[in-house]
C-alpha positions, 0 to 999 in steps of 0.5 A: 500500500502506497504512502499516498493512500495512508495519507488520504485515509488519515486526512479523511478521518481527521476531516470527518472527526472535526466536521462532525464535532462541529455538526457539519455533514460527513459528506462535506468532509469527503468533498474537502478531502477530494479537493485537498488530495486532488491535482491542485493541492497535494496531488495524491491522485488524478481524476482518472476514468476509475474515479469518474466511474466510482463517482458515477456509481455514487450518483446513482446511489444518491438518486436511489436513496432520494427516491427511497424517501418518496412514498406515495402513501406518505405524500398523500397523508402530508399533501397539504403541507408538502404541496402548500408549504413546499411549493410556495417555498420553492417558488418564492426563492426561485422568484427572488433569485431569478431577476438577480441571476438573470441581471448579473449573468449572460445565461439564457432564460431557461438556464437561469430558471433552472439554476434558480430552482436548483438553488431553492433546493436544500440539503436533505441529508444535512438537514435531517441529520441536524434535526435529529442531532438537535432532537427537533425532528418530532416537533412542529418545526421539524414536521414542517421542515421535513415536508418542504424537503419531501417536496424538494425531493419530489420536484427532482423528477420534473427537473431531471426530465427537463435535462434534454431541454438543455441538450438542445433536443427541444426548444418549444418551452410550452410543449416541453413543459407539457411533456415534462408534466406528462412524463412525470405523472406517467412515471409516478403512476408507473412506479406505483403499478410496477411496485405493487404488481411486479416488484413485490412478487419478485422480492417475495421470492428473493426474500424466501431464500433468506439470503442477504447477498441475494436480497442486496443483489436484487436491489442493485440489479433494480437500480442498474435495470432502471438506469439503463432503461432510462438511458435507452429512452434518452433520459438521464440514468439518475432518473432511473436510479431515482425511480428504482428508489421510488419502486422500493419505497412502495413495497413492504420491504422498503425498510429492510432495503434501506438498512441493507443498502445504507453502508454501500450507499455511504461508500459510493456517496463518499466516492462521488463527493471525493471525485467531485472535490478532485474535479473542482478547478481551484485556480478558477475559484481562487480567481473568483473568490469574491464571487464565491463568498458573496454568492454564498452570503447572498444565497443564505440571506435570500433563502432565509428571508423567503422561507421566513416570510412564507412561514409567517404567512402560513401562521407559523410562530416567529421562533419556529419560522426563524429556525425553519429558515435557518435550517433550510438556508443552504444549497443541497446535494441535489444541485451538486448532482445536477451539475455533475449529471449535466457535465457527464452528459455534455449538457451546458445549461451554464458555462463550465466556469460558472458551474465551478463557482456555483458548486463552491457556493453550495458547498460553503452554504452547507458548511455555514448552516451548523454555525448559523444554528449554533450562533442562533442558539447562543443569542437565544439563550442570552435573551438579548434579541429573541423572546423566550419560546419553546417548540411544540411537540407533535401530537398523534393528530398532527403526525402519523401514529407512532407504535407504542409496542414493537414486536420482533418476530411474527410467529405464533407468539408474535401473532397472539401478542399482536392480536391482543394489542390490536383488540385493545387498540394499542398501536404496534408494529411487528417485524419478521424475516419470514416473508410468508408470515409477513404476507399472511399477517398483512392479509389478515390486517396485522401491521407487520413488515419484512425486516431484520430485528437485529439490524439497528437501522431497521429498528430505528426506521420503525420508531425505536428510539429513547422515550418513544417506543414504550415496550419491545416484545422479542418473540424470536424462536432462535436463542442467538438471534433473540440475544442479538436483537436484545443487545441491538435494542439496548444499544438504541434505547437503553431504558425501553422495557423488553419482554421476551419468549424463551424455550426453557429456563436456561434461555430465560435466565440468559435473556434476563442477564442481558437486561430483559424485563421478563423472559417467559420460558414456554416449557416451564410456564406451560407446566405451571398452567397444567399444575394450576389445572390439576390443583384446581380440580383437586379442590385447592383454593385459587388463593393458594394456587396463585401464591404457590405459582407466584413462589415458583415464578419468583426470583426467576424461577429460583425454586425450580431445579434447572437440571430437571427443567433442562432434562424435560426440554 
């Protein structure tokens, strides 16, 4: 291994550590690492065909993860906020930016419109991470912010479909807009139909293999298939990856898909940002540093002002409106993706040198957001400028119902527990890797999904977090898997109450030692129930029976001989 590789990884580690300490997204660290290791500073690597290919893969994975967030059911539930607040925000920012950009540049009208719309988009990955770090995602402000980000992601479909316009394939703007609308609507409805009637059956067969490798390859094949199909139709490959993500979001496997693809997506995304950083012409940026700094300040100010005004018009309190405007005031990775996609496709919406400057402006704006939020918090705590206020937490009527109980395993035990919870109208969600059990449960109206209960990403996707899920039931029939699930749950939510099934007394004690609240050994409990029936028939009073059985259960069945229990098993 060469010294340059060692220096490269050490540099990435230091950058990620420093930027995450400052609550700046790790992707910015990879981009800065690419800039430093590129030909203009350390010259560790050259932007050759290998890096370009890896960067192209990163583009596909980023489009896929964006598409995975676009769930039609979720869009419908939040339609008023998404298409009201989100659309108004984008239009307001674009309308404020258009005259400034058109007056200061020599770009065409359609090019200026596109850049204005791209600047109106924010960084989904950074903003969601910031809201999560600040514990504000489940507030009214977080809900509104998330709705805007969802609309921005949805807007990426028509923007991607408009790329052929910049390649000179269409010059009639009215006809083009009609084509874009028709194409976008057709693609969205096509995704719903194909996801339900084609992809679900295919993934069902793959899931029956219970092979993570086969499941992962099915996901990657889906991405590649749609990317190639869009390319054959003369549309960007990124649109194909985006649609592949939307397809997966419409299946019952979407949460497991996200968990399986996350590590690989992060790897390829980092490679994309590294290659993007290597490709930046730092000489051009240094010559135009005043444009970069001025553009960043202007972008953040305009977006903050537009977002604040739209929020106030919608009746959002001043404190929440101010935070929404700050969180969304930066540019986003979508614009970086579009610039890169246009570059690789040979599309010149704006001059190449201007694209370099625009890219730098977006990067700096992404870096600025955490610092602006920190400054806001310090001023807010000092009570010098802002009135003291609190963000309101969402209640059940404002947001989708969150499960109070998470059931890991949907075999006979999990099904009975789900039936009891459903009878008492207690919200729950169940997970299982047996696709037949999942499909059968859903046919009977149970809230069960395909997912791995030992995967922390899957558990977080289904709402497991500190002070949210009230109880977890581990109803898995494999002792090792049950223990892994308990350890994963404990790592995410250390104080949540865990109730588990066990086949015998030995497994019960092992789970109890791992922090399980109660672990009921099936063989012992069935024996005690038989003993209850026998004593009752012999005329023993209920009080004596209850006291006797309670003594047997006390101190984790300490009065029972473990050797005899093991032998009976």
